[in-house]
Biotite code that builds the C-alpha atoms (Angstrom):
import biotite.structure as struc

atoms = struc.array([
    struc.Atom([119.242, 194.482, 95.371], chain_id="A", res_id=1, res_name="MET", atom_name="CA", element="C"),
    struc.Atom([121.850, 193.116, 97.761], chain_id="A", res_id=2, res_name="SER", atom_name="CA", element="C"),
    struc.Atom([125.240, 194.633, 98.387], chain_id="A", res_id=3, res_name="SER", atom_name="CA", element="C"),
    struc.Atom([128.216, 192.560, 99.541], chain_id="A", res_id=4, res_name="ILE", atom_name="CA", element="C"),
    struc.Atom([131.856, 193.154, 100.363], chain_id="A", res_id=5, res_name="THR", atom_name="CA", element="C"),
    struc.Atom([134.367, 190.690, 98.947], chain_id="A", res_id=6, res_name="LEU", atom_name="CA", element="C"),
    struc.Atom([137.961, 190.211, 100.012], chain_id="A", res_id=7, res_name="TYR", atom_name="CA", element="C"),
    struc.Atom([140.032, 188.962, 97.081], chain_id="A", res_id=8, res_name="LEU", atom_name="CA", element="C"),
    struc.Atom([143.434, 187.366, 96.960], chain_id="A", res_id=9, res_name="ASP", atom_name="CA", element="C"),
    struc.Atom([145.993, 189.172, 94.801], chain_id="A", res_id=10, res_name="GLU", atom_name="CA", element="C"),
    struc.Atom([145.727, 186.755, 91.866], chain_id="A", res_id=11, res_name="ALA", atom_name="CA", element="C"),
    struc.Atom([141.929, 187.042, 91.695], chain_id="A", res_id=12, res_name="THR", atom_name="CA", element="C"),
    struc.Atom([142.115, 190.817, 91.953], chain_id="A", res_id=13, res_name="GLU", atom_name="CA", element="C"),
    struc.Atom([144.646, 190.941, 89.105], chain_id="A", res_id=14, res_name="ALA", atom_name="CA", element="C"),
    struc.Atom([142.439, 188.704, 86.954], chain_id="A", res_id=15, res_name="ARG", atom_name="CA", element="C"),
    struc.Atom([139.346, 190.819, 87.595], chain_id="A", res_id=16, res_name="LEU", atom_name="CA", element="C"),
    struc.Atom([141.237, 194.052, 86.892], chain_id="A", res_id=17, res_name="ARG", atom_name="CA", element="C"),
    struc.Atom([142.503, 192.679, 83.573], chain_id="A", res_id=18, res_name="LEU", atom_name="CA", element="C"),
    struc.Atom([139.042, 191.469, 82.498], chain_id="A", res_id=19, res_name="VAL", atom_name="CA", element="C"),
    struc.Atom([137.491, 194.770, 83.604], chain_id="A", res_id=20, res_name="ALA", atom_name="CA", element="C"),
    struc.Atom([140.043, 196.693, 81.560], chain_id="A", res_id=21, res_name="GLY", atom_name="CA", element="C"),
    struc.Atom([139.473, 194.560, 78.472], chain_id="A", res_id=22, res_name="ILE", atom_name="CA", element="C"),
    struc.Atom([135.718, 195.129, 78.643], chain_id="A", res_id=23, res_name="HIS", atom_name="CA", element="C"),
    struc.Atom([135.825, 198.748, 79.799], chain_id="A", res_id=24, res_name="GLY", atom_name="CA", element="C"),
    struc.Atom([133.969, 197.961, 83.000], chain_id="A", res_id=25, res_name="MET", atom_name="CA", element="C"),
    struc.Atom([134.542, 198.497, 86.704], chain_id="A", res_id=26, res_name="ALA", atom_name="CA", element="C"),
    struc.Atom([136.025, 195.616, 88.693], chain_id="A", res_id=27, res_name="VAL", atom_name="CA", element="C"),
    struc.Atom([132.828, 195.613, 90.780], chain_id="A", res_id=28, res_name="GLU", atom_name="CA", element="C"),
    struc.Atom([130.756, 195.035, 87.638], chain_id="A", res_id=29, res_name="GLY", atom_name="CA", element="C"),
    struc.Atom([132.878, 192.061, 86.610], chain_id="A", res_id=30, res_name="ILE", atom_name="CA", element="C"),
    struc.Atom([132.653, 190.671, 90.163], chain_id="A", res_id=31, res_name="ALA", atom_name="CA", element="C"),
    struc.Atom([128.848, 191.044, 90.109], chain_id="A", res_id=32, res_name="ALA", atom_name="CA", element="C"),
    struc.Atom([128.686, 189.139, 86.814], chain_id="A", res_id=33, res_name="ILE", atom_name="CA", element="C"),
    struc.Atom([130.893, 186.388, 88.272], chain_id="A", res_id=34, res_name="ALA", atom_name="CA", element="C"),
    struc.Atom([128.698, 186.045, 91.370], chain_id="A", res_id=35, res_name="VAL", atom_name="CA", element="C"),
    struc.Atom([125.504, 185.940, 89.258], chain_id="A", res_id=36, res_name="ALA", atom_name="CA", element="C"),
    struc.Atom([127.056, 183.325, 86.974], chain_id="A", res_id=37, res_name="SER", atom_name="CA", element="C"),
    struc.Atom([128.043, 181.172, 89.959], chain_id="A", res_id=38, res_name="ALA", atom_name="CA", element="C"),
    struc.Atom([124.463, 181.337, 91.286], chain_id="A", res_id=39, res_name="ALA", atom_name="CA", element="C"),
    struc.Atom([123.048, 180.253, 87.901], chain_id="A", res_id=40, res_name="VAL", atom_name="CA", element="C"),
    struc.Atom([125.603, 177.417, 87.705], chain_id="A", res_id=41, res_name="ASP", atom_name="CA", element="C"),
    struc.Atom([124.651, 176.243, 91.204], chain_id="A", res_id=42, res_name="TYR", atom_name="CA", element="C"),
    struc.Atom([121.019, 175.710, 90.186], chain_id="A", res_id=43, res_name="PHE", atom_name="CA", element="C"),
    struc.Atom([121.816, 174.274, 86.735], chain_id="A", res_id=44, res_name="HIS", atom_name="CA", element="C"),
    struc.Atom([121.398, 170.677, 87.943], chain_id="A", res_id=45, res_name="LEU", atom_name="CA", element="C"),
    struc.Atom([118.249, 171.424, 89.966], chain_id="A", res_id=46, res_name="ASN", atom_name="CA", element="C"),
    struc.Atom([116.359, 174.191, 88.135], chain_id="A", res_id=47, res_name="PRO", atom_name="CA", element="C"),
    struc.Atom([113.073, 173.491, 89.931], chain_id="A", res_id=48, res_name="VAL", atom_name="CA", element="C"),
    struc.Atom([114.598, 174.871, 93.134], chain_id="A", res_id=49, res_name="GLU", atom_name="CA", element="C"),
    struc.Atom([115.959, 178.006, 91.406], chain_id="A", res_id=50, res_name="ASP", atom_name="CA", element="C"),
    struc.Atom([114.125, 181.043, 92.826], chain_id="A", res_id=51, res_name="PRO", atom_name="CA", element="C"),
    struc.Atom([115.207, 183.110, 89.800], chain_id="A", res_id=52, res_name="GLY", atom_name="CA", element="C"),
    struc.Atom([113.796, 180.897, 87.061], chain_id="A", res_id=53, res_name="ARG", atom_name="CA", element="C"),
    struc.Atom([110.838, 182.109, 84.979], chain_id="A", res_id=54, res_name="PRO", atom_name="CA", element="C"),
    struc.Atom([107.474, 180.697, 86.046], chain_id="A", res_id=55, res_name="ARG", atom_name="CA", element="C"),
    struc.Atom([104.831, 179.669, 83.494], chain_id="A", res_id=56, res_name="VAL", atom_name="CA", element="C"),
    struc.Atom([101.259, 180.631, 84.359], chain_id="A", res_id=57, res_name="VAL", atom_name="CA", element="C"),
    struc.Atom([98.371, 179.278, 82.259], chain_id="A", res_id=58, res_name="SER", atom_name="CA", element="C"),
    struc.Atom([95.446, 181.622, 81.829], chain_id="A", res_id=59, res_name="CYS", atom_name="CA", element="C"),
    struc.Atom([92.492, 180.615, 79.593], chain_id="A", res_id=60, res_name="ALA", atom_name="CA", element="C"),
    struc.Atom([94.682, 178.968, 76.989], chain_id="A", res_id=61, res_name="GLY", atom_name="CA", element="C"),
    struc.Atom([97.309, 181.697, 76.959], chain_id="A", res_id=62, res_name="ALA", atom_name="CA", element="C"),
    struc.Atom([100.730, 181.004, 78.337], chain_id="A", res_id=63, res_name="SER", atom_name="CA", element="C"),
    struc.Atom([102.369, 183.805, 80.277], chain_id="A", res_id=64, res_name="LEU", atom_name="CA", element="C"),
    struc.Atom([105.924, 183.627, 81.554], chain_id="A", res_id=65, res_name="HIS", atom_name="CA", element="C"),
    struc.Atom([106.384, 185.441, 84.834], chain_id="A", res_id=66, res_name="GLN", atom_name="CA", element="C"),
    struc.Atom([109.728, 187.179, 84.932], chain_id="A", res_id=67, res_name="SER", atom_name="CA", element="C"),
    struc.Atom([111.706, 187.097, 88.142], chain_id="A", res_id=68, res_name="SER", atom_name="CA", element="C"),
    struc.Atom([112.164, 190.863, 87.954], chain_id="A", res_id=69, res_name="GLU", atom_name="CA", element="C"),
    struc.Atom([109.426, 192.988, 89.534], chain_id="A", res_id=70, res_name="LYS", atom_name="CA", element="C"),
    struc.Atom([106.808, 190.226, 89.145], chain_id="A", res_id=71, res_name="GLY", atom_name="CA", element="C"),
    struc.Atom([106.110, 191.194, 85.534], chain_id="A", res_id=72, res_name="GLY", atom_name="CA", element="C"),
    struc.Atom([104.662, 188.990, 82.826], chain_id="A", res_id=73, res_name="PHE", atom_name="CA", element="C"),
    struc.Atom([105.670, 188.436, 79.208], chain_id="A", res_id=74, res_name="ALA", atom_name="CA", element="C"),
    struc.Atom([103.951, 186.477, 76.452], chain_id="A", res_id=75, res_name="ARG", atom_name="CA", element="C"),
])
């Protein structure tokens, strides 16, 4: 998992603090959700290029969906 440092303007910091307080979360957790959401939005128009999308693998008539987490499979 990656770790990043973000420098926020005062208005953004105030917004994140308010949202974090409403949801009982740390500001860092809200920021992580915002970054993840932005990454999903970026690939919305071109999902084929999205490295985090589930992959479908056919195997003798069964369809398995490879999750992006830890290379696992789900039916």
